[in-house]
N, C-alpha and C positions, 0 to 999 in steps of 0.2 A: 394740520390739526394734531394736537397732542392729547394723549390720555394715559391713564395708568393701567398697567397689567400687573398681576401678582405672580411673582416668580419665587419659588421656594418659600412661600408664605410671607413675602415682603413685596411691597409695591415698588415698581420702577416705571420710569417714563418711557412711553413708546410713541412713535409717530405713524400716522396713517400711511399705508402703502409700503412700509418697510417690513422686513422679515423678522421672525423671532430672533434669529441669529444676530441681525443688526442691532436690535434692542439690547440683547444680552451683552454684546461686545462693548457697546457704548456705556453700559452700566458696570463694566469690569467683571462680568461673569463669563468664564471661559467654558466653551463647549468644543470638544475636539472635532476636527473635520479632516477629510482627506481629498475629496474631489472639489471642494469649494475654492474659487479663485476670485480675489478682489477685483471688482470692476466688470466681471463677466456674469451673464445671467446664470443663476444657480440651476443645477441639474438634479440635485438630490440623489445622485447615483450611488454613492458609497454607503449612505445611511448611518455613518458613524455619529453624525450630529443629532440623532433622534432624541426627542424629548417627549415627556408625557403631558398631554393637554387634557385638563379636566373636561369630561363630557365626550371625549373622542375615544372610540373603541380601540383604535390602533395608535401606536406611537407615530409621531410625525417628524419629518426632517426639518430641523430648525432653519436650515439655509434657504429653504424654498417656501415655507409655510408663512403666510402673512399674519401679522398681529391683528387682534380684534379687541375692541373695548370690553373690559371685564374678564378677559382671558386669564385663566390660572394655569401656570406652567410649572412643571417639576423637571429640573435639569439633571438631577443625580439621584433619582429614586431607585429603589432596588430593581424595579422592572427595567428602567432605562440602563442601569449599569450592567445588568445581565444581558440585555440585548447587545450593547456595545461589545461586551466581552466575547459573546458568541460570534459576532461579526469579525472581530480581530482573530479569533481562533480559527475561523474558516479561512481567512487570508493566510494564516500561518501553516495551515494543514498541508499545503503543497509548495511552501516557500523554502528555498535552499537553507540548510543549516550551516552556513559558513560565516556567521557574524564576526568571528574573530579575525577572519581574513578579508572581510568585505571593505571596500573602499569607503563606505558610509558608516562604518561602525562608530558609534558615539554621536553620530549626526544623522540618524535615520528616523523618520517620522513613524514608521511601523514599529521600530524598536522602542521608541518613546511611548507609543500607545500601549505596547506590551507591558512596559514597566508601570505606566500610569494605572492600568487596569489589573495589575498584580497577577498577570498570567505567568505562572512558574512551571507549568508542565504542559505537555502536548496531550490534550484530551481528544483531539480529532485527527488521528493520523490519516494522511491521504497520500496518494501516489505523487511523487515529485514531478514537477513540470520538466519535461525534457525538450528544451528549446536550444537551437543552435546559436552560439555567440556570434554576433555580427561585428567583425573587426575591419570591415571594408573601408571605413571612412578614415581619412588622415587626422581627423579632429575628435571623433566620437567613438565610443564603444557602446553597443546596444546589447544588453543581456536580458532577453525576454523572460527567462526563468524567474527573474526577480520582479517582474512587472505585476502590479496588483490591480491593474485596469481602472485606475482612478480617472484616467482620461485627461490629466492636466497637460501632458506633453502634446496631445492631439489638439487641444483647445488653444494653447499658446502658439503653436505652429500655424494653425489655421486662422484664428480670430485676432491674434495680436501681430504675428509676423507675416501673415498673408502668403505663406509658403506652402502649407498643406502637404508636407512630406510624409507625415504620419497619419494613420487612420486605424479604426477598428476593423478587424478582418474576421470573418466567420461569424457564427452565432452560438448562443447558449454557452455550454461549458467549453466549447471549442474556441471561444472568442479570444483573440490576442490583439495587441497593439503592434503594428508593423508598417511596412512600406507596401504600397499598392501592389497587388499581384505577388506578394511575398518575395519581392526583390530585396537585394541588399541595399543599405542606405546610400552607398556611393552611386547607385543607379537611380536615385530618387531626385526630387527637386530640392533636397537639403542644401542650405547655404552655409552650414557649419557655424551658425551664430552662437549655438550653445544655450539658448534660452530654455530649451527643453530640459537641459541638465539642471538648471537652476530651480526648476519647479518640480522635478521628479522627487517623490518622497523617499524612494529607496535608491539602490544603485542600478536600476534597470537602464539608466543612461548615465554615462560618466565620460570624462575626457580620456583621450588616448595618451597615456603617459609617456614622456620622453626622459624621465628621471634616470633610468638605467643607461640610456645612451649618453647622457651628460656625465654620469658617474664614470663611465668607461673613458670618456675624453679627459676628465680630471685626473684619472689614474694613468694616463698615457703620457709618459715623459717626452715623447717626440712631438707632442702637440702644445701649442700655446692657446689657452682657452680664454676667450673674451666674452663678456656678458654685458648686456644692456637691459635696463628696466624702464618701463613707462611710468608716467606720473600717477596713473590710476592705481598702480601697485603700491606706491609709497603711502597712500592715504587709506588703503582698504585692508591691508593685512595687520595693521597695528592692533586691532581689537583681538586678533587671534593670539596675541602675545601679552594680553593684559593691559594694554594702553587704552586710553579713552577712544571712543568711536571717532574716526576721521582724523586722528592725529597724524601729521606728516612725519614719517620716520625715515625720510630719504637717506640721511647720513648713517643711520643704524643699518639700513639695508646694504649700503656700500661696505660698511665694516664687516657685516656678517658674510657677504660674498667673498671678501678678501680672506676671511678666516676659513671659509670652506675650501679655498684653494684656487679660485679664479685668478688668472694672471692679470687681467685688465677688466676694470669695471667702468661702464659708461652710462650716462643718462640719455635715454632716447629723446628727451626734450630738445637736446642740441639738434638732432636730426629733424625734429618737428619745426624748429626755427628755419632750417635750411629749406624744408619743404614749403613753408609759408612764403619765403622769398621767391622761390621758383614758381609757385602757384600764382602769386601776385603778378609776376612778370608775364606768365602765360595768359592770365585773364586780361591784362592790359592789351596784349597783342591781339587777343580775340575781339575785344571791344573795338580796338582801332580798325581791325580788318572786317569785322562783322561776320567772320567765318566760325563755324562750329559753336555757335551760341544757342542755348545757354551752355556754360561749362558746368560739369557735374563733379562733385567731390569724389576723390578716389582713395582717401586714406582709411576708409572702413572696408576691410576685405570681404565681409559678409555681404555688404551692399554691392560691391563690385561683382561678386559671384551671382547675386540676384540679377543684376543687369545682364550678365553674360548668359545666364540660363533662360531668363524670361524675355528679355528685350535686347538681344544681341545687336540689333541695328542701332542702338544708342551708344555703343562702345566708343565711337569717335568723339562723342561729347564728353566722355570722362576726361578729367585732367590726366595728363600724361605723367604726372609725378608719381613715383612709387610712395608707399606708405613710409612713415618715419623709421619703423623698424628695419625695413629693407634698405632704406637710404643709409642708415647707420651700418648695416651689414656690408653694403657695397663699399663704403668708405673704409671700414676696418680692413677689408681684404685688398684695398688698392692704396689709398693715401697713407693709412696708418702702417700697412705692411712695408711700403716703400720707405717711409720715414724711419721705421724701426729696423729696417733691413731684415725682415722676416719673410720667409717663403709663404705666400698666401695659401698654398696647399697644406701647410702645417698649422694653420689657424682654424680652430673650431669655434664658431660663432654661435652664441646662445642669446635668445630674446626672452626676457621675462615680461609677460603680457597679461592683460586682463581679458584678452580676446581669444576664444578657441578657434575662430576662423583663421587666425594667424598661423596655426599649425598646418592648415591646408594651403595658405598663401605661399609659404616658403617652399612648397614642393612644386609649384607651377612652373612650367617650362620657361615662361618669360623671366623668371627670377634666377635663372642659371646662366652664367657667362663663362665661356671657356672651360666648361666642365665643373665650375665651382658655384655652389649655391651662395646667395647673399647671406643667408642665415641657415645654419645647420640643424638647429633644434629650437623649439619654442616651448617654454614652460608656462603654465597658468599660474595665477596667484596662489591657487590651492597647492600646486606642486612646489612653489617656492616655500610655502609654510612647511610642507613635508620635508623638504631639503634642509631647511634650517634646523628643524627638530631632529632630523637624522644625524646631523653633525653636533648635536647637543649644545647649540649656541644660545646663551641667555642674553637676549637683546636688551634687557633692563640693566645689564652690567657690562656693557662694552662701550667704547668711546666712538662717537660718530666720526666718519671720515668723508672726504670729498671724492667725487668721481675722478678718474684719471684724465690727464691731459692727452691729447689736445681737445677732447670733446667734453670739457669740464665747465663750460660756461653756457648758460641758457637763459632765455628771457621768460617772463611769466606768460607771454603770449604762447610760447611753446607748450606750456602746461595746460593752457585753456582747451586744447584739442581734446582733452579727456571728457569734457562736458558737451552735451548737445548744444549747438550754437557757437561753441568755442572756436571752431575752425573759421567760421565766417567773421567773428569778432577779431581774431588774430589777423585774418586776411585783409580786412578793411584798414587796420592800423598800418599795414605795410603798403597797401594799394594807394592810400591817400597821398603820401609823399611822392610816390611814383608818378601820379597824375598831376598833382599840384606843385610839387617841389617843396611843400611845407608839411611839417609834422602835425598830426592831430593835436589839438589843444586839450581835448577831453578823451582820455583813453578808455574809461569805463563806458561801455555801450550797452545800456540796459535792454534795448530792443532785442538783443540777441540772447538774452538770458531768461530763465524761468518761464518757459512756454511749454504747452502741451500740444501734442499732435503736430499740425502744420501751422507755420507762421510766415507771413510775408512782411519783409522789411524794406523800406526805401531809405537810401542814405545818399545825400548829395556830396559828391567829391568834385569840387571845381565845377566844370561844365557837364559832368557826367552825373545823371540821376541813377545811381546804382540801385538795381532791384535784386533782392536776394530772397529766395524761398528756403525755409528751414523745415526739416522733417525730423521730429523726435520719435524715432522708431518707424516701423514699417506698416503700422495700422493704416489702412486706406491708401496704401502706396500705389495701387493700380490706377486710382483716380488721379493721383499726383503725376503719374507717368504720362497720362493723357495731356496734362497741362504742359509737361516738358516737350512732348511731341508737337503740340500745337503752338505753344509759347505765345499765345495771344497777348499776354501782358508784357511781352518783351523782357523777361527775366534774364539777368546776366549770369547768375550763379545759383545753383541748387546745392545745398548741403544736406546730405541724408545720412543719418546714423542708424544702423540696423537695430541696435539695442536701445530700448526706451531709457532715456536719460544719458545715453552715450556710453563711452568706455567705462564710466564709473559703475555701470550696471552690466558690464560685459559678461559673456558666458563663462569666463574663467575665474570670476570673482568668488569670494567665500560663499558657500551655500548658506541659505537662510537669512541673508541680508534683507532688512525691511526697507520700505520706501523712505521712512524717516532717516534711517542710517545712511542711505544713498544720498539723500539731500544734505546731510551733515558733511559727507565726504566732498560733495560738489562745492559746498560753501567753503571748505578748507582751501580748495583750489582758487576760488574767487578771493578769499581773504589774503592769500599770498600775493595775488595780483595787486591788491590794494596796498600792501605793505612794502613790497620790493620796488627797487628803483628801475631796473631794466625791464621795460614792459613791451618792447617791440622787437620782432625777430631781426629786422635788418640792421639794428644797432648792436647786435651781438658781435663783439670784437673778434671772436674766434671764427665767426662766419665771414667777416671781412677778410681776415687772414687767409681763410680757406680759398676764397675766390682769388685773392692776390697771388698766392703761391701755387695753386693747383687747378682750380676750376675755371680760372680766368674771368668769366662773367656769367650771369644767369642765361640759361638756354644755350650755352656754348656746346660745341661738339663733345667736350669732355662730360658735360652734364648729361647730354643726350645718351651717351654710351653707358654712363654709370647710374644715373638717378631717374631716368625716364623709362617708361614701358609702353609698348604698343600691343594692346591685347588682340589676340587672334579673334577675328569676327566670326565666332561660332559658339554654339551652346554646349559643345562637348568638351568639358574641362579634362585635363590630364588625369588619368587613373593612377592610383597608388601602385 
């Protein structure tokens, strides 16, 4: 049912059952919010979205108040603006005065509200919040002093990610957001996905930066510094430098990294191709033997951490393949080091990634061989932007370059891993010729694309009726785990990405990205798959050469030592 309501003396269309905020947004009328989150039930906690409704004694929160036929609403009346200004001033009264040094300076919702409401002086001085900085996590830094109690991190961790690492503690003026029993975050159920960082309006949550560590390595003449970047990076940071949303600036990133001083620049998609070949062979063996089915994807480190913390008995079902970034790191310090006659101990390996969980992954004990980590430092997309700006590189005026040999060829299948469902699509393309001896005739597999929540896909490969279950994010993951445990549908493969949308919406991506922008970036990946010729991982000539000269064959002893991992079956992950 549709009807008119009057907003600021003009009629707009409203729908029965929706909130005032919904109607306003659809009509292009902006009302500021802090606690509201799209897709989640409104709480009306922050009150920043209050509006004046004729006939109502008090101001009402637009995010939770339902529309009514004949309603007259004023969104920016003097009374409303005064109330919003007072609310923001109260938030500022005990907020740290370090905006010039803050990680979120220029991209802070509290700062934007202050500007919007023309707050230019402190009228309500209050005692500053004295909270201890939590630097216990290898991925995240938690600064409770900058928390404004909007609750967005609590809600996304609980209602979207199903992790519940954060919660409200204490009552009244003593309320804080923290970890249960006031523990540090490394002793919580946190899986380091970083989705809380993406929704935090201030810098109360941010990534643990490795920029200084990387700068030290770049300035150390005794080290050879190698860097790799994933395909989600190349389509997400373009907007930060003035390019259109979703533009793939792969070649410009390579050129920029060269100018910064990295000795070798590689594309992680090469390692993604290698991972797909290994996973396809592993899945075929499991299908043939009927052992450890279903196989569960292992290329998302946040998901692997979730399994190890909540369901450690499922670790044998995880694919034994390392993630693409760790595979590349292992090859750099083995095959590449031998080929270039470089001492592996003198190589400093950096991964540029859309994923904050990668920072924790590279520190796990399983990722260390002979005292050397596969990857020494991981930088998020946000840190890459900082690094490029630090070196004063103008991406609009440099010439694109190609990644360095021998990891300079990749298929579009290797890039698909960026999107939810992409791992399964790439896997099927390689599994098909393994089982049937024939290539797929149609590479574009729409059943693995553009789905929400959980999707079940059946795909016939010769005599095998392959059953795949996809999970776009961790919402409802506990119900899905029951299906994994029972496996009554005899599913062969579960692909689970911790971040909604996949790596394209990873916790290390630019702050403030909208759903529309993420969909454009995902489409760029799919468009490249449509336009490029090399679409399958196993036909990558460099992969073929790698097996011929070094790895011998899939699942070989060399592969087992370098590219596979056996997770310790316990839920106590290594501490920093």
